[in-house]
C-alpha positions, 0 to 999 in steps of 0.5 A: 404228091410230096415234092421235097427239096433239101438245100445244104452247105454241108458235105453230102456223103451219099446223096442217093441214099439220103434221098431214099431215106428222106423219101421213106420218112416223108411217105411214112409220116404223111401217109402218101404212097412212096411212088408219088414222093419226089426228093431232090438233095442239092449241095450248095457251098454258097449258103450262109446260116446265121450270117456265116457260110462256116455254119452248116445247115439245111433249107428244106422246101416241101410241097404236098397235097394235104399236110398231116402230122406237120410237127412230127414230120418237122421233128423227124426231118430235123433229126435225120438231117442233123445226123446225116449231114453232121449239122451242129445247130438244129436252128440251122435246119429250116423247113418251109411247108406248103399245103397245095390244092390238088388242082395245082399239082400235076403228074402223068399229064394231069392234075390231081383235082 
């Protein structure tokens, strides 16, 4: 059950389309059914990267049961968001990965473990 939230101060041209692209990418790389993937794209102009709100960037938080292919996922998410959000400095794309036990994730009224 991957939950992925993207916070950005960059302009989002089509948030729904971006959420679908991120969903497909995460499901594919993590080997999870897309039916369990949840993506939330949040635009917030009150973010600063490198001490300046003029610097465009993104903060991504991913919670999942099992995190395989972490390096591949980080690289692919960085590349996708750099292109989709016109982020000039990839060092302003920060990703937090949280491998959570199945017993701590719930869906459909029950936990996964």
